[in-house]
C-alpha positions in Angstrom: -107.1 -49.9 31.6 -105.1 -52.2 29.4 -107.3 -51.5 26.3 -107.1 -47.8 26.9 -103.3 -47.9 26.9 -103.3 -50.0 23.7 -105.8 -47.6 22.0 -103.7 -44.5 23.0 -100.5 -46.2 21.7 -102.3 -47.1 18.5 -103.5 -43.5 18.0 -100.0 -42.2 18.7 -98.6 -44.5 16.0 -101.2 -43.4 13.6 -100.8 -39.7 14.3 -97.0 -40.1 13.8 -97.6 -41.4 10.3 -99.4 -38.1 9.3 -101.8 -39.8 6.8 -104.7 -38.1 5.2 -108.2 -39.2 6.4 -108.7 -41.7 3.5 -105.4 -43.3 4.2 -106.0 -43.3 7.9 -109.2 -45.3 7.4 -107.5 -47.8 5.2 -104.7 -48.2 7.7 -107.2 -48.8 10.6 -108.8 -51.6 8.6 -105.6 -53.2 7.2 -102.5 -52.0 9.0 -100.4 -54.7 7.2 -100.7 -52.7 4.0 -98.3 -50.0 5.4 -95.4 -52.5 5.2 -96.7 -53.9 1.9 -96.4 -50.4 0.3 -92.7 -50.2 1.2 -92.8 -46.7 2.8 -95.3 -44.3 4.3 -95.4 -42.0 1.2 -96.1 -45.1 -0.9 -98.9 -46.1 1.4 -100.4 -42.6 1.4 -100.3 -42.4 -2.3 -101.8 -45.9 -2.8 -104.6 -45.5 -0.2 -105.6 -41.9 -0.9 -105.1 -42.3 -4.7 -107.4 -45.3 -5.0 -109.9 -43.8 -2.6 -110.0 -40.4 -4.4 -109.2 -41.5 -8.0 -106.0 -39.5 -8.0 -102.6 -40.2 -9.7 -100.6 -42.7 -7.7 -96.8 -42.5 -7.5 -94.8 -45.3 -6.0 -91.0 -45.4 -5.5 -88.5 -48.0 -4.4 -84.8 -48.4 -4.4 -83.3 -50.1 -7.4 -79.8 -51.2 -8.2 -76.8 -48.9 -8.1 -78.4 -46.3 -6.0 -81.2 -45.5 -8.5 -84.9 -45.1 -7.8 -87.7 -47.1 -9.5 -90.7 -44.9 -10.0 -94.2 -46.2 -11.0 -97.1 -43.9 -11.8 -100.7 -44.8 -12.7 -104.2 -43.5 -12.2 -107.5 -45.2 -11.4 -110.5 -43.8 -13.4 -112.6 -43.4 -10.3 -112.3 -43.5 -6.6 -113.4 -46.3 -4.3 -114.6 -46.4 -0.7 -111.9 -46.9 2.0 -113.2 -50.3 2.8 -113.1 -51.4 -0.9 -109.6 -49.8 -1.2 -108.4 -51.9 1.7 -109.8 -55.1 0.3 -108.3 -54.3 -3.1 -104.8 -53.6 -1.8 -105.0 -56.7 0.4 -105.9 -58.8 -2.6 -103.0 -57.3 -4.5 -100.7 -58.2 -1.6 -101.9 -61.8 -1.6 -101.6 -62.0 -5.3 -97.9 -61.0 -5.2 -97.2 -63.4 -2.3 -98.7 -66.2 -4.3 -96.1 -65.4 -7.0 -93.2 -65.5 -4.5 -93.0 -61.7 -4.2 -93.2 -60.9 -0.5 -91.5 -57.5 -0.5 -92.6 -55.9 -3.8 -90.9 -53.0 -5.6 -92.9 -50.1 -6.9 -93.5 -51.6 -10.4 -94.6 -54.9 -9.0 -97.3 -53.3 -6.9 -98.5 -51.3 -9.8 -98.6 -54.3 -12.1 -100.5 -56.3 -9.5 -103.2 -53.6 -9.6 -103.1 -52.5 -13.2 -102.2 -55.7 -14.9 -99.3 -56.5 -17.2 -96.1 -58.4 -17.1 -94.8 -59.2 -13.6 -91.2 -60.2 -12.9 -91.1 -62.9 -10.3 -88.3 -65.1 -8.8 -89.5 -67.9 -11.1 -89.9 -65.9 -14.3 -92.3 -63.6 -16.1 -96.1 -63.8 -15.4 -98.9 -61.9 -17.1 -101.5 -60.6 -14.8 -105.0 -59.3 -15.6 -106.0 -55.9 -14.2 -107.6 -55.8 -10.7 -108.8 -52.2 -11.3 -111.6 -52.7 -13.8 -111.8 -49.0 -14.7 -108.2 -48.0 -15.3 -107.8 -44.5 -16.8 -106.7 -45.0 -20.4 -105.4 -41.4 -20.5 -102.9 -42.2 -17.6 -101.4 -45.6 -18.3 -98.9 -47.3 -16.0 -95.5 -45.7 -16.5 -92.3 -47.2 -14.9 -88.9 -45.5 -15.0 -85.5 -45.5 -13.3 -83.7 -42.3 -12.3 -80.4 -41.6 -10.6 -81.3 -40.4 -7.1 -78.3 -38.2 -7.1 -79.8 -35.9 -9.8 -77.5 -36.8 -12.7 -75.2 -39.4 -14.1 -72.2 -37.2 -13.3 -73.2 -36.8 -9.7 -73.7 -40.6 -9.5 -70.2 -41.1 -10.8 -68.7 -38.7 -8.3 -70.5 -40.5 -5.5 -69.1 -43.8 -6.6 -65.6 -42.5 -6.9 -65.7 -40.6 -3.6 -67.1 -43.5 -1.6 -64.8 -46.1 -3.1 -61.7 -43.9 -2.5 -62.8 -42.2 0.7 -62.2 -38.9 -0.9 -64.1 -35.6 -1.0 -67.4 -35.6 -3.1 -68.8 -32.5 -4.8 -72.4 -32.7 -6.1 -73.6 -30.1 -8.6 -77.3 -28.9 -8.8 -79.5 -29.6 -11.8 -81.3 -27.3 -14.2 -83.5 -26.0 -11.3 -80.4 -24.2 -9.9 -78.8 -24.1 -6.5 -75.3 -24.4 -5.1 -72.8 -27.3 -5.2 -72.5 -29.4 -2.1 -69.1 -30.8 -0.9 -68.6 -33.4 1.8 -66.2 -36.2 2.8 -67.6 -39.6 3.6 -66.3 -40.9 7.0 -64.3 -44.1 7.4 -62.1 -44.2 4.4 -62.3 -46.3 1.2 -65.1 -48.7 0.6 -65.5 -51.9 -1.4 -67.7 -52.0 -4.5 -70.3 -54.0 -2.5 -70.3 -51.4 0.3 -70.6 -48.5 -2.1 -73.6 -50.2 -3.8 -75.3 -50.9 -0.5 -74.7 -47.3 0.7 -76.2 -45.8 -2.4 -79.2 -48.2 -2.3 -79.9 -47.4 1.4 -79.6 -43.6 0.7 -82.0 -43.9 -2.2 -84.5 -45.8 -0.1 -84.1 -43.3 2.8 -85.1 -40.4 0.5 -87.8 -42.4 -1.2 -89.3 -43.1 2.2 -89.7 -39.4 2.7 -91.4 -39.0 -0.6 -88.3 -37.3 -2.2 -88.0 -38.6 -5.7 -85.7 -35.9 -7.2 -83.4 -34.8 -4.4 -81.2 -31.8 -4.4 -77.4 -32.2 -3.7 -78.0 -31.2 -0.1 -80.7 -33.8 0.3 -78.3 -36.4 -1.1 -75.6 -35.3 1.3 -78.1 -35.6 4.2 -79.1 -39.1 3.2 -75.4 -40.2 3.1 -73.8 -38.5 6.1 -76.8 -37.1 8.0 -78.7 -33.8 8.1 -82.1 -32.2 7.6 -84.3 -32.4 4.5 -87.5 -30.6 3.5 -90.2 -32.9 2.2 -92.7 -32.2 -0.5 -95.3 -31.3 2.0 -93.0 -28.7 3.7 -91.9 -30.7 6.7 -88.3 -30.5 8.0 -87.0 -34.0 8.8 -83.7 -34.9 10.5 -82.2 -37.8 8.7 -79.6 -40.2 10.2 -77.3 -40.7 7.3 -76.6 -44.3 6.2 -72.9 -43.7 6.9 -73.4 -42.2 10.4 -71.3 -44.0 13.0 -68.8 -45.3 10.4 -65.2 -44.6 11.6 -61.7 -45.2 10.4 -60.4 -48.6 11.4 -57.6 -48.4 14.0 -55.8 -51.5 12.7 -52.5 -51.0 11.0 -52.2 -47.5 12.2 -48.7 -46.1 13.1 -50.1 -44.0 15.9 -52.5 -46.3 17.8 -51.3 -49.8 17.3 -51.2 -52.2 20.3 -48.4 -54.4 19.0 -45.2 -54.5 16.9 -44.4 -50.9 17.6 -41.6 -49.0 19.3 -43.8 -46.4 21.0 -44.3 -46.4 24.8 -47.2 -47.8 26.6 -47.6 -51.0 24.6 -47.8 -54.5 25.9 -45.7 -56.6 23.5 -42.9 -56.8 20.9 -41.3 -53.5 21.8 -37.9 -52.4 23.0 -39.5 -49.5 25.0 -40.0 -49.4 28.7 -43.0 -50.6 30.7 -43.6 -53.8 28.7 -44.5 -57.2 29.9 -42.6 -59.3 27.4 -39.9 -59.4 24.8 -37.9 -56.6 26.5 -34.2 -56.3 27.3 -34.8 -54.5 30.6 -33.6 -56.0 33.9 -35.6 -57.8 36.6 -36.7 -60.7 34.4 -37.9 -63.9 36.1 -35.8 -66.3 34.1 -32.6 -66.7 32.0 -30.8 -64.2 34.3 -27.3 -64.7 36.0 -28.6 -63.9 39.5 -31.6 -64.4 41.8 -33.0 -67.4 40.0 -34.4 -70.7 41.3 -33.4 -72.8 38.3 -31.2 -73.1 35.2 -27.9 -72.5 37.0 -24.7 -74.4 36.5 -24.0 -74.7 40.2 -24.1 -78.2 41.7 -25.2 -79.6 45.0 -27.9 -77.1 45.8 -31.6 -77.1 45.6 -31.7 -73.5 44.5 -29.4 -70.9 43.0 -28.1 -69.6 46.3 -24.7 -70.5 47.8 -24.9 -73.2 50.6 -24.6 -72.0 54.2 -21.4 -72.9 56.0 
């Protein structure tokens, strides 16, 4: 019974990934390669591309909200078992160089050979794919995931100032998209992190050249249509971010003259620092101490 439950859970996970048959076979033999690829679209492209001898396109988030895109093609396909062994060897090769979470270009170089950037410097690697297609050499490039340099500048300005952002479509046409990021202004580090996460979110769906609407969905949430026609609801990287209530004139809990607060106010209903009557100390009547009368144990007149 236990093994049946585990098998059904495994099948459900596999079905949720929506891999093609060659990629499914590779995943069954080496499930760790899914994380190694960085995203499901990357894993699908690697596994199916190597098995079928098709062009492989890998993407990963780069600095400043850009996408790193690596494209290469093997001259001939390999059996799923050989594909799994090849990718696992590439994974171990990168780990040995101190690269545990490789970017798109690093995976491509591990397979195709070339200069690898590692934490300790540059390393030249020999090809692992003996029959690389000379007509389709490894190509690596960077692109602004927002569609253009102007859109990228508008995103930076809008996020840093907490102001409205308008993204314009590219040459393919479309309509401009306008939205306001929640939560007010952001620091430079927060802006960079937001853009990197949004780029990775789109790359994870196989979206390499997003429309303004897809960029908006990645930032604040919404639906996107993937390259294979699926409609996916994205939780934007800024969902849940709200305006801080500190230093607000309407909702402060201290140093205010509005009613209903608990300190430092001249208004009614407070528990301290108020000029209202009925205090428990420093009052001319009804006290048990701090009175100038003599001969008594409390601040009441003696009985006659």
